[in-house]
N, C-alpha and C positions, 0 to 999 in steps of 0.2 A: 233841245228846245222844250220848255215847259209851258203849259197853258193851264193856269189855276183858275177854277170857276168858283166863286163864292155864291152860296144860295141864300136868298133872303129868308129870314126867320119869320114865322114858321108855318103859317097857314098852308102854303103850297106844299111843303114837304109833308105836313100832317095829312093833307088830302091824298097825296100820293101813297103814303103808308097805309091809308085807310081803305084803299081799293084793292087789297090783296086777295085774290081768290085762293082757294085751298091749295092749288097747285103752285102758288108762288110766282105766277107769271105776270105780275102787274107791271105797268109802264112806270118804272122807277123814277126816271129823270127825263127832263126835257134835254135832249141831246144837242150839244152845240155843233157848229159846223165842224166836220171832220178835219183833223190836222193833216196837212199834206205829208206824205211819207215817201221817202226815196225808195224806189222799187228796183234798183239795180241789183241783179242776182249776186249773192255772195255765198260763200261756202257755209253750210250749216255747221255751227260750232259743235265740237264733241261734247257729249253730256258728261256729267260728273259720275264718278264711280258709284256703284250701288252699295250702300252701307249695309251691315248686318245688324238687325235689331237685337238688343239685349233684353230678353223678357224680364220684367220687373213687377213687383207687387207694391202697390201704394199702401200708405197707412190704412188700416181697416176701419178706423173710427170707433165710435162707441155706440151701443144700441140705445136708442132713445125710448121714450115712453110709448111710442107707437109701434115699436118692435123691429125697426130697421136701423141700420148703422148710418152715422154721419159724423163729420168732424166737429170739434168744439167750435162755438161761434167766435168770430173775430170782429170786433167792433170797427165801424167805419171811422177813420182817423181824420176827418175833416167835418166842417159844418154841413150837415145834410140839408138844412133848411134852405140854403142858397140854391140848391139844385132841384128842388121840388116846387112847382108853381101851380097856381089855380087853373082848372080846366072846366069846361062844361061837362056835365055827366054824359057818358057815351050813350048811343042808341040802345034802348032797353029791349028792343025786339031781338029775339034770339037769332044769331047769324047762321045757326045750324044746330045740330045736337051737341056741339062743342062750344065752350067759351074760347075767346080769342084774345091774344095779347101780341101786338105787332110793333116793330120799329125797324129802322134802317141804320146800318153801320157803314162808315167810310173805311177804306183801307188804311192801315197803320204803317206797316213796314214789311220788308222782305228779309228772310234769313234762312240759313241752312240749319235750322234748329227745329226740334220737336220735343217739348218737355214731357210728352206722354210716352212716345215710343223710344226716345233716346234721352232720358232724363240725365242732366249733368254732362252730356256729351256735346259740347259746342261744335257746330260745323259737321255733325255726323249724318244729318238727314238730307234728303233732296230739298230743293229750294221751295220754301213756303211763302205765301202771302198771308199776313196776320191782320186780324180785325179785333176791335175791342181794346183790351188792355195794351197800352202803348209800350210797355216794358216786358212783354212776354219774350222769353228766350229759353235756352236749353235748361237753365237752372230754376225755372219758375215752379213754384209750389202753390198750394192753396193759400198759405200764409203770405207769400210774396205778392201774389195777385191781389189779395184783399188789402194789402197795406201800401203798395207802391203802384205808380203808373196812373196816367189819365185813361180816358176811354174814347174811342171813336163811335161808340154806341150810345148816343145822347150825352151821357156824362159818366163820371167815375162811380156812381152808385151801381152801375153794371160794369164791374171790372173783369167780367168773364172774358176768356180768350177763345176766339174762333179762328181756325186757319185751314187752308187747303193748299194743294200744290200750286206753285206759281205758274201762270200761263206765259209761255215763251212765244216769240214771233218767228223763230227759226233763224234769226240773224243776231243772236246774242243779246237780245233785249227782253225785258219783262213787260208784258202788256198789263197795265194796272187796271183793276176793276173800277167801274163807276161807283159801285156800292154793293152791299149784300142786303137782302131783305130777310128778316127773321120773323117767323110766324109761329108762336107757341099756341098749342091748342090741346084741350082735353075735355072729356065729359065732366060735368060738375060732380062733386062728391056725393050729391044726393041722388044722382041717376042710378036706376036699378043695376045698370051694367057695372057700376063701381062697387057693387056689393060682392062681385065675384073676386076670388082670390083673396088677397090682403087689402084690396081696395085701392082707391085713387088717392095719391099723396103728392105733396109738393116736391120740387127738385131738392134732393138732400145736399147738405154742405159737403163739398169736396169731390163730388161725382165728376168723372171724366170718361171719355170714350172716343173711339174712332168709328166712323160709319160711312156707308157708301160702298164703292167697289174695292176689291183687293188688287194686289199687284198682278193677279192672274187674268184680270179683265172682267167683263160683264158676267153676271150670273143671275140666277132666278132670285127675285126679291131683293135686288140691290138698291132699289128705290132711287135711281138716278135717271135723269133724262136731260136732253139738250133742246133748246128752243130759240128761234129767232123772234124777237119781240114783235107782236102784232102780225105775225104770220102763222097760219094754221100749221099744226103738226108738232109732234114730239118725237125725238130721235135718240138712238142709242149712242151716237157719236157726234163729235163736233163737226167733222167734214159733211155729214149728212144734213145737219142743221144749217150749215153755211151755204148750201147750194142756192137757196132762195133768200139769202140775207144780204141785201145791198150794202155797200160801203156807207158808214155813218149810222146804220141801224144797230141796236143793241142785240147781242147774242148772249145766252146765259146757260149755266148749268144749275140744275135744281136737284136737291137731295133731301130726303126726309129722314129724320133720326129715328132710332128705335124708341118705343114708348113703354116697354116692359123691362123690369129690373128685378134682380134676384133678392135685393134687400140686404145682402150680407157682404157685398164687395163694392167699393168705390172705384175700383179698377180691377183688371184681370190680366193674366200673363199675355194674352193676345190683344188686350185692350178692347175687346168686342164681346166676349162670351158672357160677361156679367149683365149684358143687355140682350134684348130679343124683340122681334116684331110680333104684333098680334097675329093670331092664326084663326082661320075660320073653323068654327065648331061644326062637325059633320051632322050633328043631331039638330042643332038650332039654326044653323046657317049664319050665326052671328060671329063677329070678330071678338076674340078674347085673348088675354095673355096666357101663355102656357103655364102649367103648374110649377115649372122650374123657375119662373120669373113672375111671381104673383102680384107684384106692385105695379100699378099703372101710373106713369109720370106724364107731365105735359110733354107732348111730342113737339119738336119744332121742325118746320120746313124751311130750308135755307136756299135762296136763289142768289147766285153771284152773276153780275151782269157787266159786260164789256162793250164798249163802242168799237165797232169794226172799222177796219181800214183796208187798203189794198194789199197788205201783206198776208191777209187771210185768203187761202186758196178756196175757190168756190166750185171746183170740179166735182166734188163729192167723192174723190178718190180716197180710199181707205189705206192705201199703201203708206209706208213710213219713209219713203224716199223723197217726198215732196218737201220743199222749203215753205213751211206754213206753220200755223199756230199749233202748239201742243202743250200739254201740261207736263211739268218737270218730271212727274212720276211715270209718264208714258215712254220716255226715252232716257234710260239710265244705262251707264256703262256696266257691262257684265250681265245685263238682263236683256231678254228679247224685247225689241221695241214693239209697241202696240199702237193701233190707230189712235188718233188724238181724242182724248176723253175716255178711253177704255179703262183707265185706272183711276178715274176721278173719285175722290173721297174727301172727307172733312174730319177735323178733330175739334172737340169741344171740351173746355175745362171750366167748370162753373165757379164763379166768384162774385155772386150777387150780394149786395147789402141785404141783410136778413129781413129788415122791416119792409124794404121795397119788394122783395120777392114774395113775402107773405101778403102784401097788399094786392099785388096783381093776381096772385093765386086765389085769394079770398074773394076778390071782386070780379075781375075779368073772367076767370075760369069758373069758379064755383057759383057765381051769379049769372052765368051764361050771357055775359056781355060781349060786345064787339068793340074792343079797345084798340086804338090805332095811334101811331106816332109816339109811343111811350106813355099813353094815357093809362093811369093806374085804376080807373074805374070807380073812384070815390070822390070825384071832383078835384083831383090833383093829377099831376103828370110830371114826367122827367123833363126838365129844362134841357135845351140843346147847348152844348159848349161850343167853343170856337172851332175846334178841330173836327167836329161833326158837321160843320156847315161848309166845308171846302173839300175839294177833291182835285187830284192831279189827273188831268185828262190827256195823258200822253204815255209814251214809252219811257222806261227808266233802265239804267244800266244794272247788270247783275251785281249784287254786293259781293265783297270778299267772303270767303268761306270761314274765316276766323276773325 
């Protein structure tokens, strides 16, 4: 049974996207009446075998005039003017010491693919839910993302790909997210803090990385937490957040990306080490990028939100024997099963239209504006396409592996 909800364009959605606090815990959607779910116990299906990643190095790109590497530009292959509309100028009062650029993405598809960790190996990964570019698969490259596919993030001027482990309900079905919120932020280039290291720069073309928890579980500085919408508390696992999260309420996983980059690699063998998080300087007490990663990029906080139902166990039990929600990476054949959410992570592969990326970086970020709903900070904004206005509010079957 499918229940598709179309959202009216666009004031309500823009207002929702505009109320994102820095922790990404905004009330994203007005949740419809929960779908009745059959709760007859069934045997938990066996998880898929755990694949072995093949370390790869992506193209290194060329060094630009600013001293860091990126790939050559690839022009947008459709009429850009149709997808940029007029907007009121955003609030000029500083939202914080950072400029902000925000938008919401609907889920696109589920697949056993990961073009960063398993490039060219279709069906080799655990099951992922993809957002953004609608044609992301194991064979995706910067060129293919820039030239093919629509987008569930406003429109195809943002063909970037975002994905994370699929959320399972323990009964062989995928729990589809309502949406993800994306919140890019960075100090403006004129800020004294941006004079440290190599300075604050825009997102380079072709950058990609994995962030959040590893397959070993939570660790210091993994920048992941779980939360029930409009309920106090942040938790290390999904079961803990579920204890006081009634059926029909949204529950979410929030993760913040690293904001420091080494400037010489667009990817690395482990898909993480070319990026780093800021560290607190012992002398000044201020957060700064390490000397090994001297470029400061816009950091994005990503929150993925799901409407709960009665298949979510609310006992708070962290054991892996319960038939309840878990992420596909939590229960993999050949690996030790971990409590739900203990392996939560996300992947990002940038594929922005160059002019659009420059516009939101120059205006929203460097002018310290509070841009929401795809507002570009200059009196224009990203129009919403049809697939970004609807979502499937239900459970879906697991797709075939090939």
